[in-house]
C-alpha positions as CSV (number, residue, x, y, z in Angstrom):
1,M,13.0,2.6,15.0
2,E,13.7,6.3,14.3
3,N,17.5,5.4,13.3
4,I,16.4,3.4,10.5
5,K,16.9,5.3,7.1
6,R,12.9,5.4,5.2
7,L,13.4,5.5,1.3
8,L,10.3,8.4,1.6
9,K,11.5,12.0,0.6
10,I,9.4,14.4,0.8
11,D,11.6,17.5,-0.8
12,L,8.8,20.9,-0.9
13,P,9.8,24.4,-2.6
14,Q,8.6,27.1,-1.4
15,R,4.5,27.7,-0.7
16,Q,4.2,23.9,-1.6
17,S,2.0,21.9,0.5
18,A,1.7,18.5,0.2
19,F,-0.8,15.2,1.0
20,L,1.0,12.4,3.2
21,W,-1.6,9.1,3.0
22,G,-0.4,5.9,4.7
23,A,-2.2,3.1,6.4
24,R,-1.7,3.4,10.1
25,K,1.8,2.3,12.0
26,T,2.9,2.5,8.7
27,G,5.5,5.3,10.4
28,K,4.3,8.5,8.8
29,T,4.6,10.2,12.2
30,T,7.9,9.4,13.0
31,Y,9.3,10.5,9.7
32,L,7.8,14.1,10.0
33,R,9.3,14.1,13.7
34,Q,12.9,12.8,12.3
35,F,12.5,15.7,9.3
36,Y,11.1,18.3,10.6
37,P,11.9,18.7,14.4
38,A,11.2,22.5,14.8
39,S,7.8,22.1,12.9
40,Q,4.3,23.3,14.6
41,V,2.4,20.1,15.0
42,Y,-1.1,19.5,14.8
43,N,-2.5,16.6,16.0
44,F,-6.3,15.2,15.3
45,L,-6.1,12.4,18.0
46,D,-5.6,15.2,20.7
47,T,-9.2,14.5,22.1
48,D,-9.6,18.1,23.0
49,L,-7.8,19.7,19.8
50,F,-10.5,17.4,17.9
51,F,-13.4,18.7,19.7
52,E,-12.6,22.0,19.4
53,V,-11.5,22.4,15.4
54,S,-14.5,19.8,14.7
55,K,-16.9,22.9,16.3
56,T,-15.0,26.0,15.5
57,P,-12.6,25.2,12.3
58,S,-11.4,28.6,12.2
59,I,-10.3,28.1,15.2
60,L,-6.9,26.6,13.9
61,R,-6.7,29.6,11.8
62,Q,-6.4,32.0,13.7
63,R,-3.6,29.6,16.6
64,I,-2.2,29.0,13.6
65,L,-1.2,33.3,12.8
66,A,-0.6,33.6,16.1
67,L,2.5,31.6,15.7
68,E,6.1,33.3,15.5
69,P,7.6,34.2,11.7
70,A,9.8,31.4,12.2
71,L,7.5,28.8,12.5
72,L,5.3,30.2,9.3
73,R,8.3,29.8,7.6
74,R,8.5,26.1,7.9
75,P,6.0,23.5,6.6
76,I,3.0,23.0,9.2
77,I,1.8,19.7,10.4
78,L,-1.5,18.9,10.7
79,D,-2.1,14.6,11.5
80,E,-4.9,12.6,11.3
81,V,-6.6,15.3,8.4
82,Q,-9.6,12.9,8.1
83,K,-10.7,13.2,11.2
84,V,-11.3,16.9,10.5
85,P,-12.1,17.3,7.1
86,A,-13.6,20.6,7.7
87,V,-10.2,22.3,8.3
88,M,-9.4,22.1,4.9
89,D,-11.2,25.0,4.2
90,E,-8.9,26.9,6.7
91,V,-5.6,25.2,4.8
92,H,-7.0,26.4,1.6
93,Y,-7.5,29.8,2.8
94,L,-4.3,30.4,4.7
95,I,-1.9,28.7,1.7
96,E,-3.8,31.2,-0.8
97,E,-3.5,34.1,1.0
98,K,-1.2,33.9,3.4
99,G,1.7,32.0,1.7
100,L,1.6,29.0,4.3
101,K,2.3,25.1,3.3
102,F,0.9,22.8,5.0
103,I,2.2,18.5,5.2
104,L,-1.5,17.7,5.6
105,C,-1.2,13.8,7.5
106,G,-3.7,11.0,7.3
107,S,-4.6,7.2,6.9
108,S,-7.3,7.8,3.9
109,A,-9.1,10.1,2.0
110,R,-11.8,8.8,1.7
111,Q,-13.9,11.0,4.6
112,L,-12.5,14.2,3.5
113,K,-14.4,12.8,0.0
114,R,-17.5,11.5,1.6
115,R,-18.2,14.9,3.2
116,H,-17.4,16.9,0.0
117,A,-14.1,18.3,1.5
118,N,-12.1,21.4,0.0
119,L,-9.2,18.8,-1.5
120,L,-7.2,21.7,-2.2
121,G,-7.4,21.3,-5.3
122,G,-4.7,20.2,-6.6
123,R,-2.3,23.1,-4.7
124,A,-0.7,19.9,-2.8
125,W,1.3,17.0,-4.2
126,R,0.7,13.5,-2.9
127,F,2.8,11.1,-1.2
128,E,2.6,8.0,0.6
129,M,3.9,5.6,3.3
130,F,4.8,2.4,3.2
131,P,5.3,-0.5,5.3
132,F,9.3,-1.2,4.9
133,T,11.2,-2.3,1.9
134,A,13.8,-4.7,2.2
135,G,16.3,-2.2,1.7
136,E,15.7,-0.1,4.5
137,L,16.6,-2.6,6.8
138,A,20.3,-3.3,7.1
139,D,20.0,-7.3,8.2
140,F,16.8,-8.0,6.2
141,D,15.6,-11.5,7.5
142,L,12.6,-12.8,4.3
143,L,10.6,-15.4,6.9
144,R,10.9,-12.9,9.2
145,A,9.6,-10.6,7.1
146,L,7.0,-12.4,5.9
147,Q,5.9,-14.3,8.9
148,H,5.3,-10.2,11.3
149,G,5.5,-8.5,8.0
150,L,6.9,-4.6,7.9
151,I,5.0,-2.6,9.3
152,P,7.3,-0.8,11.7
153,S,6.7,-2.1,14.5
154,H,5.8,-5.6,14.2
155,Y,8.8,-5.9,12.1
156,L,11.0,-5.4,15.2
157,Q,8.9,-7.1,17.8
158,D,10.6,-10.7,18.8
159,D,6.0,-11.8,18.7
160,P,3.9,-9.7,16.9
161,S,0.7,-12.1,17.0
162,M,-1.3,-10.2,20.0
163,S,-0.4,-7.2,17.9
164,L,-0.9,-8.3,14.4
165,R,-4.1,-9.2,15.4
166,A,-5.0,-6.1,16.6
167,Y,-4.1,-4.0,14.3
168,V,-7.3,-6.4,12.1
169,M,-9.8,-5.5,14.6
170,D,-8.5,-1.7,15.5
171,Y,-9.0,-1.3,12.0
172,L,-12.1,-3.3,11.5
173,K,-13.4,-1.1,14.7
174,E,-11.6,2.5,14.5
175,E,-10.9,3.2,10.3
176,V,-13.9,1.3,9.0
177,F,-17.4,0.8,11.9
178,S,-16.2,4.0,14.2
179,E,-15.4,6.4,10.5
180,G,-18.9,5.2,9.6
181,L,-18.1,3.6,7.3
182,V,-20.3,0.4,7.0
183,R,-23.3,-0.4,8.8
184,N,-23.2,-4.4,9.0
185,M,-20.3,-4.4,11.4
186,P,-20.9,-8.5,11.3
187,A,-21.0,-8.9,7.4
188,F,-18.0,-7.2,7.6
189,S,-16.6,-9.2,10.0
190,R,-17.7,-12.7,8.0
191,F,-16.4,-10.6,4.7
192,F,-12.6,-9.8,6.0
193,D,-12.5,-13.7,6.8
194,A,-13.4,-14.5,3.9
195,M,-11.6,-11.9,1.4
196,G,-8.7,-13.6,3.3
197,Y,-9.2,-17.1,1.5
198,S,-8.8,-15.9,-2.3
199,H,-6.2,-13.0,-0.9
200,G,-4.0,-12.9,-3.9
201,E,-6.4,-15.0,-6.4
202,M,-9.0,-13.1,-8.4
203,V,-12.0,-12.0,-6.6
204,N,-15.6,-13.4,-7.8
205,F,-17.5,-10.6,-5.7
206,A,-20.5,-13.0,-5.9
207,N,-19.1,-16.5,-4.3
208,I,-17.6,-14.1,-1.1
209,A,-20.7,-12.5,-1.2
210,R,-22.7,-16.1,-0.4
211,D,-19.8,-16.3,2.4
212,C,-21.5,-13.0,3.9
213,G,-24.7,-13.1,3.9
214,V,-24.7,-9.6,1.8
215,D,-25.3,-8.8,-2.1
216,A,-22.3,-8.7,-4.7
217,K,-22.3,-5.2,-5.0
218,T,-22.0,-4.5,-0.9
219,V,-18.4,-6.9,-1.4
220,R,-17.9,-4.8,-4.5
221,E,-18.2,-1.7,-2.3
222,Y,-15.8,-3.5,1.0
223,Y,-13.3,-3.7,-1.3
224,H,-13.2,-0.3,-2.2
225,I,-13.6,0.3,1.5
226,L,-10.5,-1.2,2.2
227,V,-8.7,0.3,-1.5
228,D,-9.3,3.8,0.0
229,T,-8.5,3.4,3.7
230,L,-5.2,2.5,2.2
231,L,-5.7,-1.8,3.6
232,G,-5.4,-2.8,0.2
233,R,-5.4,-3.0,-3.9
234,F,-6.2,-3.9,-7.1
235,V,-4.0,-5.6,-9.9
236,E,-6.5,-5.8,-12.1
237,P,-5.9,-8.2,-15.8
238,F,-3.4,-7.2,-18.3
239,K,-5.9,-7.0,-21.7
240,R,-5.2,-5.6,-25.4
241,Q,-8.4,-5.6,-27.8
242,Q,-7.6,-8.9,-29.7
243,D,-7.2,-11.1,-26.2
244,R,-9.7,-13.4,-26.8
245,G,-8.2,-16.1,-24.8
246,V,-7.4,-13.8,-21.8
247,I,-9.6,-13.2,-18.9
248,T,-9.9,-9.4,-19.1
249,R,-12.5,-9.0,-16.4
250,A,-11.9,-10.4,-12.6
251,A,-9.1,-8.2,-10.9
252,K,-6.7,-10.0,-7.8
253,F,-6.5,-8.0,-4.1
254,Y,-3.9,-7.5,-2.2
255,L,-3.7,-5.7,1.4
256,F,-1.4,-3.9,1.8
257,D,1.2,-5.7,5.0
258,V,2.1,-9.5,3.8
259,G,1.8,-9.9,8.1
260,V,-1.5,-8.4,8.6
261,A,-2.6,-10.4,5.0
262,G,-0.6,-13.4,7.3
263,A,-2.8,-12.9,10.3
264,V,-6.3,-12.7,8.4
265,M,-6.1,-15.6,7.0
266,K,-4.5,-17.0,10.4
267,R,-1.1,-18.1,8.2
268,H,1.8,-19.6,9.8
269,I,5.5,-19.9,7.4
270,P,7.6,-22.1,9.8
271,E,9.8,-22.5,6.6
272,A,10.8,-20.8,3.3
273,K,9.5,-23.7,1.2
274,G,6.2,-25.0,0.0
275,E,2.6,-23.2,-1.5
276,V,2.0,-21.3,1.8
277,F,5.9,-19.9,1.9
278,G,5.5,-19.0,-2.1
279,R,2.0,-17.3,-2.0
280,A,3.8,-15.0,0.6
281,F,6.1,-14.7,-1.2
282,E,4.7,-12.7,-4.3
283,H,2.6,-10.5,-1.8
284,F,6.4,-9.3,-0.4
285,I,8.1,-8.5,-3.9
286,F,4.5,-6.6,-5.2
287,M,4.8,-4.5,-1.6
288,E,8.1,-3.8,-3.3
289,L,7.2,-3.3,-5.9
290,V,4.5,-0.9,-5.3
291,A,6.6,1.2,-2.7
292,Y,8.9,1.0,-5.4
293,R,6.8,3.5,-7.8
294,G,6.0,5.9,-4.9
295,Y,9.1,6.6,-3.1
296,A,10.7,6.9,-6.9
297,Q,7.6,8.7,-8.3
298,K,7.4,6.3,-10.7
299,D,4.1,6.6,-13.2
300,F,3.3,2.6,-14.4
301,E,1.4,-0.4,-14.4
302,V,0.9,-3.6,-12.6
303,N,-1.2,-5.7,-13.8
304,Y,-1.0,-9.9,-14.2
305,W,-2.0,-11.9,-17.4
306,R,-3.7,-15.0,-17.4
307,T,-5.3,-17.0,-20.3
308,K,-8.4,-19.1,-20.0
309,S,-5.9,-22.2,-20.4
310,G,-4.4,-20.8,-17.0
311,Q,-1.1,-20.2,-17.7
312,E,0.0,-17.2,-15.6
313,V,1.9,-14.1,-15.3
314,D,2.2,-13.1,-11.9
315,F,3.2,-8.8,-12.8
316,V,3.2,-7.3,-16.1
317,L,5.1,-3.7,-15.3
318,A,4.3,-0.4,-17.4
319,G,1.4,-1.9,-20.1
320,G,3.4,-4.9,-21.2
321,E,7.2,-3.9,-21.2
322,V,8.2,-6.1,-18.4
323,A,6.9,-10.3,-17.5
324,I,7.2,-10.6,-13.6
325,E,7.0,-14.4,-12.0
326,V,7.3,-15.5,-7.9
327,K,8.8,-18.5,-7.4
328,G,9.3,-19.7,-4.1
329,A,11.6,-22.4,-4.9
330,A,15.0,-22.9,-4.6
331,R,15.4,-24.5,-8.6
332,V,13.9,-23.3,-10.8
333,D,12.7,-25.4,-14.0
334,S,11.2,-26.0,-17.2
335,A,7.1,-26.5,-15.8
336,D,7.8,-22.6,-14.0
337,T,8.7,-21.1,-17.0
338,R,5.5,-22.1,-19.5
339,G,3.1,-18.6,-18.1
340,I,5.9,-16.5,-18.7
341,R,6.8,-18.3,-22.0
342,A,3.6,-18.2,-23.3
343,F,3.5,-14.2,-22.7
344,V,6.6,-14.2,-24.0
345,D,6.1,-15.6,-27.0
346,Q,2.9,-13.4,-27.6
347,Y,3.9,-10.0,-26.5
348,K,7.9,-9.4,-26.7
349,P,8.0,-7.9,-23.5
350,R,11.4,-5.9,-23.0
351,R,12.1,-8.0,-20.0
352,A,11.2,-11.6,-18.6
353,I,12.0,-12.4,-15.1
354,I,11.3,-14.8,-12.6
355,V,12.4,-14.0,-8.8
356,C,13.4,-17.1,-6.9
357,H,15.4,-18.4,-4.5
358,E,18.4,-19.8,-6.3
359,R,22.4,-18.5,-6.0
360,S,23.2,-16.8,-8.7
361,H,21.6,-15.3,-11.8
362,R,21.1,-17.1,-14.7
363,I,19.8,-16.6,-18.3
364,V,17.9,-19.5,-20.5
365,D,17.1,-18.4,-23.7
366,G,16.9,-14.8,-22.9
367,L,14.7,-15.3,-19.6
368,S,16.3,-14.3,-16.5
369,I,16.3,-16.2,-13.4
370,M,17.2,-14.2,-10.9
371,P,17.8,-14.0,-7.2
372,W,14.9,-12.1,-5.7
373,Q,18.0,-10.1,-3.1
374,E,19.4,-9.5,-6.7
375,F,16.2,-7.9,-8.5
376,L,15.4,-6.0,-5.9
377,Q,18.8,-4.3,-5.9
378,E,18.0,-3.6,-10.1
379,L,14.7,-2.6,-9.2
380,W,15.9,0.4,-6.1
381,A,18.4,1.1,-8.7
382,G,15.5,1.5,-11.4
383,K,16.7,-1.0,-13.6
384,V,13.7,-2.7,-14.5
385,V,11.4,-0.3,-14.9
């Protein structure tokens, strides 16, 4: 895995620090080891270090100031920093008074926020590590990606089914329950199952609450826990003030990895066709859009559009500049274009694209019907948005 070049670039000027966030096992530690091999690393998964610094945070400052001058000129890496929120005041002091720079790595800022930890007031740039993208893998296999997911170790395994199940349970136990983010673990476990059934669709908090045996407010909080722990994100509906016939309130929700979603949904994809394949394929394209936005440091919104009569566009980018419909079919027919054509008629986007499995790119009445491989090439080359 260390031979696979990641697209993330952390290029820090002198005296500039950074946060590196990302769900567990996305490759943050491997990346930092590869690009900053000579940096001093403090990993709070080390139990002895964790208890020592938790009890007396100033010990970390004392240890850092005792380092050789050459180490102090490099970024100092604090891994799993969310486990010791009190250490952030020491980091702030070392940045301001000693001119040191840090890379603060973690899987969630939620604990830091909940404990009102010092988030450095803009003194650290924010980066995020995502699962593999298609362009990072020389022999990318789409069906393998949809089955295994793109968490590095899972994608590279011959059979990741046990690892995927363990990953889901580890997050239920470690990232949520052990961190004290929820108290009712059975209800949260039921929520995870119910969430899987509506994954990638409009979220109805009341319906899921009935399945979980809790109120809708609690379900809403559960979703926000997943967002804050980088396990998923909402896609809000695209709307304009005059849109009376458009759904404007119900968001969609996607987990951060297509393989983890498959494990939650107990999904199996035997071949590259059918409804199950199509939903996973849509999720994969969403992952690529989010990763591109993060790695390219772009600031555009990703929304979806749906009318009350059922016409829909999967992804609307940059406030309506680009409309993208994802189809798992090897041949796109006129019925597949109705939703995106309705969007084009109403909003006149700069580009309208159907991402699919056709062999070659074709344009029909201004609508681009594009093989997914070509779409991803254009996306990462900055030609889509």
